[in-house]
N, C-alpha and C positions, 0 to 999 in steps of 0.2 A: 189273590187268595184262591185256593182250590175250591171249585164250585160245590163239591160234595161236603166239604168242611163248612163252607158258607151256609149251605142249606141246613146242616145239622145245628149250627149255632143259631140260625134264625128260628128253627123249631124250638130251641131252648129259650129264646127270647119270649116266645109265646107262653111257654110253661111258667117262666118267672113272672110275666105280666099277669097271667091268670092267678098265680099264687098270691100276688099282691092284692088283687081284687077279692079273692076268696077270703083272705084274712081281714080285709077291710069290712066285708059283709058280716063276718063273725064278730068283729069289734063293735059294729053298730048294734047287732043283736044283744051283745053283752051289756053295752051301755044302756040300752032300752029296758034291760031286765035288772038294773040296779047293780051290776057287777063292774064297777068302775075300774078296779084293779085289773081285772081280766081284759076289759076294753083297752086300757092303757097298754098292756102287754101286746095285745093283738094289733093295735094301731102301730106300735113299734115294729112288730113282725111284718106288717104290710109294707112299711117304709123300707125295711131291710130287703124284702123281695124285690121291690122296685129298684133298689140299689144294685141287686144282682143282675137285673135286666139291663140297667144302664151300663154296667161294667161290660156286658156282652156287646151291647150296641157300639160302645167306643172301641172295643177290641177289633170287631169286624171292620169298622170304618178305618181305623188306623192301619190295618193290614191290607187295605186296598179292596176290601169287599164292600158290599152294600147291605147295611142292616135294615131290616124291614120292621116297621113298628106295627104291631097287630091291632086289629079292632078289639074293643073291650067287650067280652061276653058277660052277660048278667049272671052273677053268682046267686046262690040260694039266699033267701031273705030270712027264713025261719029255720031254727034248729031245735032239736028235741030237748037238749039239756047241755049243761056245761061239759059233762063227760062225753056226750055226743060230739061236741065241737072239737075236743082234743083227740078223740078217736079219729074223726075225719081229718084233722090236721096231721096226725101221724100217718094215716093212709096216704094222704096227699104227698107228704115228704118222702115216703117210700117210693111213690111214683116218680117224683122229681129225681131221686137218687138213681132209679133205673134209667131215666132219660139222660142224666149226666154220664152214667156209665156207657150208654150208647154213643154219646158224643166222643168220649175217650176212645172207645173201640174204633170209631171212624178215623180218629186222629192216628191211631196206630196202623190201621190198614193203609192209610194214605201217606204214612211216614212223615206226618206233620208234627214234629217234635216241639216246635214253638207253641202251637196251640195245645198240644198235649200238656206241656208244662203249665200253660195258663189255666187249663182245666183242673189241675191238681188242687188249686185253691177251692174250687167248687166241690171236689171229692171230699176234702177235709171238712168243709162247711156242712155238707150233708150228714156226715157222722155226728157233728154237734147238733144239728137240727133234729135228727131222729132221736138221739139220746135225750135231748131236752123234752121232746114230746112224750117219750116214755116215762121220764121222771115225773112230769106233770100228771100223766094218767095214773101212775102208781100212787101219787098223793091223793088224787080224787077218789080212787078205789078205797084207800084207807079211810077217807072221810065218810064215804057212803052217803047216807041221807042226813047226817048231822049238820044242822044249820049253823051251829057255832063253829064247827070245823070249816064249813064253806066260807063263812065270814072271815075267818083267819086266813084261809087260803087266798081269798080275793085281796085281802089287805096285804099279804105277802107279795102278791104279784104287783100291787100298786106301789109298794115300797121297794120293788126290784130285788127282793131276796131270791126270786126266780125271774130271770129275764131273758129276752131274746139276745142273741149275739149282736154286738154293736155293728153298725153298718161299715165301720172301717176295717172289718175283717178280723178284729181282735177276738179273744175268747169271751164266751158268755160269762156274765157275772154270777 
């Protein structure tokens, strides 16, 4: 495997691992604040990000490279509000999109069309991730400070009427 490609993919492993931990911390906060539906959604989202990381690890190793498993950085423990969580989630997903686009750019520069093809799944996934975060933020802005609306929102997340894309790479529900 091309060393420049290998390094870019290993950097993306760090991003995906960090994402999983970030969403796990958010899930724990939500659960501790009585938002069980939101917690369920975020736990699933954390698992999905871990799946993204594992997919990269396996790809690198199968192509003759060496995947490097990163140390786990401690994410934030406290969050201001539910809207704050999803604002941070959207900002984070936009950062991940930028990182994935960087990997794709390296693939094109190095003329590694196999890895470029592999990365197209991540490009599509990021479109879904950002759209989902924006949809959730739009709903939270509509709800405002209405506790009844917040209750229904949380229940909707728990009943998966809004959910993270499944780890198998299929479309979001």
